[in-house]
ROGU-298677 format. One line per field, with one value per residue (C-alpha): residue number from 1; residue in one letter; y, x, z negated. Coordinates in Angstrom, 1 decimal, padded with zeros to 4 digits, always signed. Each point is the difference from the previous one (the first is absolute). Layout:
! residues N
nr: c(NUM,...)
rest: c(A,...)
yy: c(Y,...)
xx: c(X,...)
zz: c(Z,...)
END
This chain:
! residues 472
nr: c(1,2,3,4,5,6,7,8,9,10,11,12,13,14,15,16,17,18,19,20,21,22,23,24,25,26,27,28,29,30,31,32,33,34,35,36,37,38,39,40,41,42,43,44,45,46,47,48,49,50,51,52,53,54,55,56,57,58,59,60,61,62,63,64,65,66,67,68,69,70,71,72,73,74,75,76,77,78,79,80,81,82,83,84,85,86,87,88,89,90,91,92,93,94,95,96,97,98,99,100,101,102,103,104,105,106,107,108,109,110,111,112,113,114,115,116,117,118,119,120,121,122,123,124,125,126,127,128,129,130,131,132,133,134,135,136,137,138,139,140,141,142,143,144,145,146,147,148,149,150,151,152,153,154,155,156,157,158,159,160,161,162,163,164,165,166,167,168,169,170,171,172,173,174,175,176,177,178,179,180,181,182,183,184,185,186,187,188,189,190,191,192,193,194,195,196,197,198,199,200,201,202,203,204,205,206,207,208,209,210,211,212,213,214,215,216,217,218,219,220,221,222,223,224,225,226,227,228,229,230,231,232,233,234,235,236,237,238,239,240,241,242,243,244,245,246,247,248,249,250,251,252,253,254,255,256,257,258,259,260,261,262,263,264,265,266,267,268,269,270,271,272,273,274,275,276,277,278,279,280,281,282,283,284,285,286,287,288,289,290,291,292,293,294,295,296,297,298,299,300,301,302,303,304,305,306,307,308,309,310,311,312,313,314,315,316,317,318,319,320,321,322,323,324,325,326,327,328,329,330,331,332,333,334,335,336,337,338,339,340,341,342,343,344,345,346,347,348,349,350,351,352,353,354,355,356,357,358,359,360,361,362,363,364,365,366,367,368,369,370,371,372,373,374,375,376,377,378,379,380,381,382,383,384,385,386,387,388,389,390,391,392,393,394,395,396,397,398,399,400,401,402,403,404,405,406,407,408,409,410,411,412,413,414,415,416,417,418,419,420,421,422,423,424,425,426,427,428,429,430,431,432,433,434,435,436,437,438,439,440,441,442,443,444,445,446,447,448,449,450,451,452,453,454,455,456,457,458,459,460,461,462,463,464,465,466,467,468,469,470,471,472)
rest: c(M,R,I,A,Y,L,D,C,F,S,G,V,S,G,D,M,F,L,G,A,L,V,D,A,G,V,P,P,Q,L,L,E,E,T,V,A,A,L,N,I,G,A,R,L,E,I,S,R,V,Q,R,N,S,I,T,A,I,K,V,D,V,Y,S,N,G,E,K,D,L,P,R,E,I,W,E,Q,Q,D,E,R,S,G,H,A,H,A,G,P,D,D,T,A,R,P,H,V,H,D,H,G,H,D,E,H,G,H,A,H,A,H,Q,R,E,P,V,A,L,L,E,H,N,Y,G,L,Q,N,L,A,E,P,K,R,R,S,H,E,E,E,Q,S,H,S,H,P,H,E,H,G,R,G,L,N,D,I,R,D,I,I,C,N,A,T,I,N,E,E,A,K,K,S,A,I,A,I,F,E,A,L,G,G,A,E,A,K,I,H,D,T,S,I,E,K,I,H,F,H,E,V,G,A,V,D,A,M,V,D,I,V,C,A,A,V,G,A,E,A,L,G,V,D,E,I,V,C,S,P,L,N,V,G,G,G,T,V,K,C,A,H,G,T,L,P,V,P,A,P,A,T,L,E,L,L,K,D,A,P,I,Y,S,S,G,I,P,Y,E,L,V,T,P,T,G,A,A,I,V,K,T,L,A,K,R,F,A,P,F,P,A,M,K,V,E,R,A,G,Y,G,A,G,T,R,D,F,A,G,H,A,N,V,V,R,L,T,I,G,E,A,Q,S,E,L,S,A,A,L,P,T,D,T,V,T,V,L,E,A,N,I,D,D,L,N,P,Q,V,F,G,Y,V,M,D,R,L,L,A,E,G,A,L,D,A,F,G,V,P,M,Q,M,K,K,N,R,P,G,M,L,L,T,V,L,C,S,P,E,D,A,S,K,F,T,H,L,I,F,T,E,T,S,T,L,G,V,R,W,R,E,E,K,R,E,T,L,P,R,E,W,V,T,V,A,T,R,W,G,D,V,R,L,K,V,A,S,R,N,G,I,V,T,N,Y,A,P,E,Y,E,D,C,R,R,I,A,T,E,R,R,I,P,L,K,S,I,M,Q,E,A,M,Q,L,Y,M,N,R,Q,R)
yy: c(-046.0,+001.6,+003.4,+002.7,+001.9,+003.5,+000.9,+003.9,+000.3,+002.7,+001.4,-000.5,+001.9,-000.9,-001.0,-001.9,-002.1,-000.7,-001.1,-002.4,-001.4,-000.7,-001.5,-002.2,-001.5,+002.4,+000.1,+003.3,-000.4,+000.2,+003.4,+001.3,-001.2,+001.8,+003.2,-000.3,-000.6,+003.3,+001.8,+003.0,+000.3,-001.9,-002.8,-002.0,-000.5,-003.1,-000.6,-002.1,+002.1,-000.5,+001.8,-000.5,-003.3,-001.3,-000.7,+001.5,+001.1,+003.7,+001.3,+003.5,+001.7,+002.1,+002.3,+001.2,-000.7,+001.8,-001.9,+000.7,+002.5,+000.0,+002.4,+002.3,+000.3,+001.3,+002.5,+001.2,+000.3,+002.0,+002.4,+000.5,+000.4,+002.0,-002.6,-000.6,-002.9,+000.3,+001.8,+001.2,+002.5,-002.6,-002.6,-000.2,-002.1,-001.3,-002.4,-003.3,-000.1,-003.6,+000.3,-001.1,-003.1,-001.7,+000.1,+003.3,+001.7,-001.9,+000.9,+002.3,-002.1,+001.6,-001.0,-003.7,-002.5,-002.7,-003.1,-003.4,-000.1,-002.9,-000.8,-001.9,-003.1,+000.7,+000.5,+002.8,+002.9,+003.3,+003.1,+003.3,+002.9,+002.1,+003.3,+003.0,+003.2,+003.4,+002.6,+001.9,-003.1,-000.6,+003.6,-000.3,-003.4,+000.0,-000.1,-003.1,+001.9,+002.1,-002.7,-002.5,-003.0,-000.2,-003.2,-000.4,+000.1,-002.6,-002.2,+000.1,-000.9,-003.0,-001.2,+000.2,-002.0,-003.7,-001.3,-002.3,+001.3,-000.7,+001.8,+003.0,+000.2,-000.2,+002.7,+002.4,-000.7,+000.8,+003.3,+000.9,-000.6,+002.2,+002.7,-000.2,+000.6,+003.0,+001.4,-000.1,+001.7,+002.8,+000.2,-000.5,-002.8,-003.0,+000.9,+003.3,-001.8,+000.2,-002.0,+002.0,-001.5,-002.0,-000.8,-001.4,-002.2,-001.3,-000.6,-001.8,-002.3,-000.8,-000.5,-001.9,-002.3,-000.5,-001.1,-002.3,-001.5,-000.6,-002.0,-001.9,-001.2,-002.2,+000.4,+000.1,+003.0,+002.4,+000.7,+003.0,+000.7,+003.2,+002.7,+001.9,+003.5,+001.5,+003.5,+003.5,+002.5,+000.1,+002.8,-000.3,+002.2,+000.9,+001.2,-001.7,-002.6,-002.8,-003.6,-001.7,+002.4,+001.1,-002.3,-002.9,+000.4,+000.3,-003.2,-001.9,+000.7,-003.3,-001.5,-000.7,+002.4,+000.9,+001.8,-001.6,+003.4,+000.0,+003.7,-000.6,-000.5,-003.8,-000.4,+001.9,+000.8,-002.4,-002.7,+000.7,-000.1,-003.3,-001.6,+001.5,-001.5,-003.3,-001.2,-001.8,+000.5,+001.1,-002.6,-001.4,-002.6,-002.8,-003.7,-001.2,-002.5,+002.3,-000.6,+003.0,+003.6,+003.1,+003.3,+003.4,+002.7,+003.6,+002.5,+000.8,-002.4,+000.6,-001.0,-002.8,-000.2,-001.9,+002.4,-002.6,-001.3,-003.8,-002.0,-003.6,-002.5,-003.2,-002.3,+001.3,-002.4,+000.0,+000.8,-003.5,-002.0,+002.2,-000.3,-003.0,-003.5,-002.8,-003.7,-003.1,-001.3,-003.1,+000.4,-002.9,-000.1,-002.4,+000.1,-001.1,-000.5,-002.6,+001.1,+001.1,+003.8,-000.5,-002.3,+002.5,+002.6,-002.5,-000.8,+003.7,+000.4,-003.1,+001.0,+003.4,-001.6,-002.4,+002.9,+000.7,+003.5,+000.5,-002.0,+001.2,-001.3,+001.5,-001.1,-001.4,-001.9,-003.5,-002.6,-001.1,+003.5,-001.0,+002.8,-000.6,+001.7,+000.5,-000.5,+001.7,-000.4,+002.0,-001.7,-000.3,-002.6,-002.3,-000.2,-000.8,-003.7,+000.5,+002.2,-002.2,-002.9,+002.1,+001.0,-003.6,-001.2,+002.8,+000.7,-001.9,+001.1,-002.6,+002.2,+002.9,+002.2,+001.4,+002.9,+002.2,+003.8,+002.9,+002.6,+003.3,+001.0,+003.2,+000.1,+000.2,+000.4,+000.0,+003.3,+000.2,+002.9,+000.5,+000.6,+001.0,-003.6,-001.8,-000.6,-000.6,-001.2,+001.5,-001.7,+002.6,-000.6,+002.3,+000.4,+001.6,+001.1,+001.8,-001.4,-001.1,-002.0,-000.4,-001.8,-001.0,-003.6,-001.4,-002.6,+002.7,+002.3,-002.9,-001.1,+003.4,+000.5,-003.2,+000.6,+003.7,-000.2,+002.9,+000.2,-001.7,+002.9,+002.5,-001.9,-000.3,+003.7,+001.1,-002.3,+001.5,+003.5,-000.6,-001.4,+003.0,+002.4,-001.7,+000.5,+003.8)
xx: c(+055.6,+003.2,-000.7,+001.9,-001.8,+001.2,-000.8,+000.1,-000.7,+002.7,-000.7,+002.3,+002.6,+002.2,+003.1,-002.1,-001.5,+003.5,+001.2,-002.9,+000.7,+003.7,-001.0,-002.6,+002.7,+000.5,+003.8,+001.7,+002.1,-003.1,-001.0,+003.6,+000.3,-003.4,+001.4,+003.1,-002.1,-001.8,+003.4,-001.2,+002.9,-001.7,+000.9,-001.7,+001.0,-001.6,+000.3,-001.5,-001.6,-002.4,-003.3,-001.6,+002.1,-001.2,+002.9,-000.7,+001.8,+000.6,+000.7,+001.4,+000.6,+003.1,+000.0,+003.4,+001.4,-002.8,-002.5,-003.6,-001.3,-003.3,-002.8,+000.6,+003.7,-000.7,-002.3,+002.7,+002.5,-002.6,-000.4,+003.8,+000.8,-003.0,-001.3,-003.7,-002.2,-002.4,-003.1,-003.3,+001.6,+002.4,-002.4,+001.9,+002.8,-001.2,+002.4,-000.9,+001.3,+000.1,+001.8,-002.3,+000.1,+003.3,+002.1,-001.5,-001.0,+001.1,+003.7,+002.7,+002.1,+003.3,-000.5,+000.2,+001.5,+002.3,-001.9,+000.9,-000.1,-001.5,+002.7,-000.3,+001.1,-002.4,+003.0,-000.1,+002.5,-000.1,-000.8,+001.5,-002.2,-000.5,+001.9,-002.0,+000.1,+000.4,-002.7,+002.3,+000.4,-003.7,-000.6,+002.6,-001.3,-002.2,-003.6,-001.8,-003.2,+001.7,-000.4,-002.7,-001.0,-003.3,-002.0,+001.2,+003.6,-000.7,-001.8,+003.0,+002.4,-002.1,-000.6,+003.8,+000.9,+000.9,-002.7,-003.0,-002.6,-002.9,+001.8,+000.5,-003.7,-000.8,+002.6,-001.4,-003.5,+001.1,+001.6,-003.1,-002.2,+002.3,+000.2,-003.8,-000.7,+002.3,-001.4,-003.5,+001.1,+001.8,-002.8,+002.3,+000.9,+002.0,+002.6,+000.7,+000.9,+003.7,+001.8,+002.8,+003.5,+000.7,-003.7,-000.2,+003.1,-001.3,-003.5,+001.4,+002.1,-002.8,-002.6,+002.0,+001.6,-003.5,-001.3,+003.0,-000.1,-003.7,+000.6,+002.8,-002.4,-001.7,-003.5,-003.3,-001.2,+000.8,-002.7,+000.2,-001.4,-001.7,+002.6,+000.9,+000.6,+001.2,-000.9,+001.1,+001.0,+002.6,+001.6,-000.2,-000.4,-003.5,+001.1,-000.6,-002.7,-001.4,+001.2,-000.6,+001.6,-002.3,+001.7,+000.0,-003.7,-000.7,+001.9,-001.8,-003.5,-002.1,+002.7,-000.8,+002.0,+000.1,+002.1,+001.3,+000.8,+003.8,+000.8,+002.1,-000.5,+000.0,-001.0,+002.0,-001.2,+002.5,-001.2,-003.6,+000.8,+001.8,-002.9,-002.7,+001.7,+001.5,-002.7,-002.9,-002.4,-000.3,-001.1,+000.6,+002.7,-001.0,+000.0,+003.4,+002.8,+002.8,+003.4,+001.9,-000.4,+002.2,+000.1,+001.0,+001.1,-000.8,+002.4,-001.6,-000.2,-003.2,-000.5,-002.5,-000.5,+002.0,+000.6,+000.1,-002.0,-000.4,-000.2,-001.2,+000.4,-002.0,-002.4,-003.6,-002.5,-003.7,-002.4,-001.5,+003.3,+001.6,-002.9,-002.2,+001.0,-000.7,-000.7,-001.4,-003.5,-001.7,-003.4,-002.4,-003.2,-002.9,-003.2,-003.0,-003.6,-001.6,+000.6,-002.5,+000.5,+000.0,+003.0,+001.8,-000.3,+001.4,+002.9,+000.9,+000.0,+002.1,+002.6,+000.5,+000.1,+002.7,+002.2,-000.7,+001.1,-003.3,-003.0,-002.8,-002.7,-001.1,-003.3,+000.3,-001.9,+001.4,-000.5,-003.6,-000.9,+000.2,+000.6,+003.1,+002.7,+003.7,+001.8,+003.4,+002.4,+003.3,+002.5,+003.7,+001.7,+000.7,-003.7,-001.2,-000.3,-001.9,-002.6,-000.3,-000.9,-002.5,-001.7,-000.2,-001.5,-002.4,-001.3,-001.3,+002.7,+002.0,+003.0,+002.0,+002.3,+003.3,+002.1,+002.6,-000.1,+002.1,-001.6,+000.9,-001.4,-000.3,+001.4,-002.7,-000.5,-002.8,-001.0,-002.5,-002.4,-002.3,-003.6,-002.6,-001.2,+003.3,+003.3,+000.2,+003.0,+000.7,+002.2,+002.4,+001.9,+002.9,+002.2,+003.4,-000.9,-003.2,-003.4,-002.0,-002.9,-001.6,-003.2,-001.6,+000.0,-003.4,-000.1,+000.7,-002.7,-002.4,+000.5,-000.5,-003.1,-001.5,+000.8,-001.0,-002.8,+001.6,-000.1,+003.0,+000.6,+000.1,+002.9,+001.9,-000.4,+001.2,+003.0,+001.0,-000.4,+002.0,+002.9,-000.1,+000.1,+003.0,+002.0,-000.6)
zz: c(-088.9,-001.4,-001.6,-002.0,-002.8,-000.8,-003.6,-000.3,-003.7,-000.1,+003.4,+003.0,+001.9,+003.0,-002.0,-002.5,+002.8,+001.4,-003.4,-000.3,+003.4,-000.9,-003.4,+001.8,+002.3,+002.9,+000.5,-000.9,+003.1,+002.2,-001.4,+000.2,+003.7,+000.6,-001.4,+002.1,+003.1,-000.5,+000.3,-002.0,-002.4,-002.9,-002.2,-002.9,-003.5,-001.5,-003.7,-002.8,-002.8,-002.8,-000.5,-003.4,-000.3,+003.4,+002.4,+003.5,+003.1,+000.6,+003.5,+000.6,+003.3,+000.8,+003.0,+001.2,-003.4,-001.9,-002.2,+000.8,-002.6,-001.9,+001.0,-003.0,+000.8,+003.5,-001.6,-002.4,+002.9,+002.0,-002.9,-000.4,+003.7,+001.0,+002.5,+000.1,+001.1,+002.9,-001.4,+001.2,+002.4,+001.5,+001.4,+003.3,-001.5,-003.4,-001.7,-001.6,-003.6,-001.2,-003.3,-002.8,-002.1,-000.4,+003.0,-000.2,-003.2,-003.1,-000.7,+001.3,+002.5,-001.1,-003.7,+000.6,-002.4,+001.3,+001.2,+001.5,+003.8,+001.8,+002.7,+003.2,-001.7,-002.9,-002.3,-002.5,-000.4,-001.9,+001.9,-001.2,-000.6,+003.2,+000.0,-001.0,+002.0,-001.7,+000.4,+002.5,+002.1,+000.0,+001.2,+002.8,+001.0,+003.1,-001.2,+001.1,+000.9,+002.6,+002.7,+000.5,+002.1,+001.8,+000.4,+003.6,-001.1,-002.7,+002.5,+002.3,-002.8,-001.0,+003.6,+000.7,-003.1,+000.4,-002.3,+000.4,+002.4,-002.3,-002.8,+002.4,+000.6,-003.7,-000.9,+002.6,-001.2,-003.6,+001.2,+002.0,-003.1,-002.0,+002.6,+000.6,-003.6,-000.2,+003.3,-001.5,-003.2,+002.0,+002.6,+002.9,+002.5,-000.9,+002.6,-001.8,-003.2,-000.8,-002.7,-001.6,+000.8,-003.1,-000.5,+003.5,-000.5,-003.4,+001.4,+003.1,-002.2,-002.3,+002.7,+002.5,-002.7,-001.4,+003.5,+000.6,-003.5,+000.2,+003.2,-001.6,-002.8,+002.5,-001.5,+001.8,-001.9,-002.7,-002.6,-002.3,-003.5,-001.0,-000.3,-003.1,+001.3,-003.3,-001.2,-000.7,+002.7,+002.8,+001.9,+003.8,+003.1,-001.1,-003.5,-003.3,+000.4,-002.1,+000.7,+002.4,+002.5,+002.9,+002.6,-002.4,-000.6,+003.7,+000.7,-002.8,+001.3,-000.4,-002.2,-003.7,-002.2,-003.7,-002.6,-003.1,-001.5,+000.6,+000.8,+003.1,+003.7,+000.4,+003.6,+002.6,+003.5,+001.4,-002.4,+000.9,+003.7,-000.3,-001.9,+002.3,+003.0,-001.2,-002.4,+001.7,-003.0,-003.6,-002.5,-003.5,-000.3,+002.4,-000.6,+001.1,-000.7,-000.9,+001.6,-001.4,-001.2,+000.4,-001.9,+001.5,-002.5,-000.1,-001.5,-003.3,-002.8,-001.8,-003.7,-000.2,+003.7,+002.6,+002.9,+002.7,+002.9,+000.2,+003.2,-000.3,+002.8,+000.3,+001.7,-000.1,-001.5,+001.1,-002.8,+000.2,+000.2,-002.7,-002.5,+000.6,-001.2,+002.5,-000.6,+001.8,-000.6,+001.3,+001.6,-000.3,+002.1,+000.3,+002.1,-002.1,+001.3,-002.1,-003.6,-002.6,-000.5,-003.7,+000.3,+002.2,-002.7,-002.5,+002.2,+000.4,-003.8,-000.5,+002.6,-001.7,-003.5,+001.2,+001.0,+003.7,+001.0,+001.7,+001.4,+002.1,+002.4,+003.3,+001.6,+003.6,+002.6,+000.6,+002.7,+000.9,-001.2,-003.7,-002.6,-002.0,-002.1,+000.5,-003.3,-000.2,-002.9,-000.5,-002.3,-000.6,+002.3,-003.0,-000.9,+003.5,-000.6,-003.2,+001.5,+003.1,-002.3,-001.8,+003.3,+001.1,-003.3,-000.6,+003.5,+003.0,+002.4,+001.9,+000.8,-001.5,+002.1,-001.4,+001.1,-001.6,+000.2,-001.2,-002.1,-001.6,-003.4,-001.8,-003.5,-002.6,-003.7,-002.6,-001.6,-002.9,-000.5,-003.0,+001.1,-002.5,+000.0,-000.2,+001.7,+003.8,+002.0,+003.4,+002.6,+001.4,+003.3,+001.2,+003.0,-000.3,-003.5,+001.1,-001.1,+003.0,-001.5,-003.4,-001.1,-003.3,-000.9,+000.8,-002.8,-002.7,+001.4,+000.3,-003.6,-001.4,+002.2,-001.3,-003.6,-000.1,+002.6,+001.9,+003.8,+001.5,+002.4,-002.9,-001.7,+003.2,+000.8,-003.4,+000.0,+003.4,-001.2,-003.2,+002.1,+002.5,-002.9,-001.4,+003.2,+000.1)
END
């Protein structure tokens, strides 16, 4: 099964997810064609950047020539122009404000250094710094919060776009998750949620491109890591609140989250909605044969921390096939019904001493109702002839059956513990690096019990307890 693993050690946002998709092999042209199909006056800017010396893809959204602004920039513009977000007294048309993290919260979009653009032909060229507007121009510019798009409007735009049908369903599901979270926070219906004009455009681009790109990966499932949500506070429609923002926290119910202490919003509502909808499950890094990995960049470049999300593509490996070595053994069997039991015990000891992997006897009822024993020997194929000869010479059987079988074995090692009576070895078996079985070596315990006249069970119990204490 082919899977994609999304590693959110620095959170996730819509544009970070798109960057990881492109770096993992989704053609930039596909995302640009998707944006054009939406016909909402948007375009993408795709560039290569570095985050703490890690090369990653940065995706920015431009709406009608304007670059999407971080959350705190909208707040500053609101304060200067006198516009206000929907508040407690404006629940009829609350707005969704998805401008945290990177696309969204980590740097002023108009203070951007020149970067290298990733063109259609994957060539690189320099991009001049976008023109900065004066304060007067900003004041005269139509404020993006003055108009909004409802969920039905957004559904119509997505349904009318010439994109993959499955991607349409995923995109609508992501938007509904996002709108549902905001509706619950505002205590209103999902149909009354309105996305402010630029926010709706940016969210549509991120969400629809995420759905199309995820389809293009050609994986059977997306698995997500626990999410680093960041810390500090964020301004939103509900005032200044601790990170994660209310809608983000609502979306991440039942998902494993944590904070590494970085005082910024690392998971945006859009990022949370994408993960909630597209990821089938949350888990540590799975056993897989890696094909490639992609990195999507956030806007900020933290010291000592790569502000990226990583997407790893590969073929899933089952726990057993990924961790357990296999080999071929020969199984030798003989039915014995006329052998002195003392000789049978001697043969068993001899087989093991000669290097058999295992030897055992099973009582059975033979022809003419005679009691007998089934002797079974496991050995390596190259030793089969040697042990067949030993069975013929040491027992009364007239025939030995051979067959080859595959087996899987747990890796094992010897660990020594110091009991109050002497050292005892334990055989420890593990699976995928996790200890599954451990047992004291009988011969060590038997020797100490005989020498010290201590109950055998007491020595075995103490050896087990010492080993368990060591693992804590």
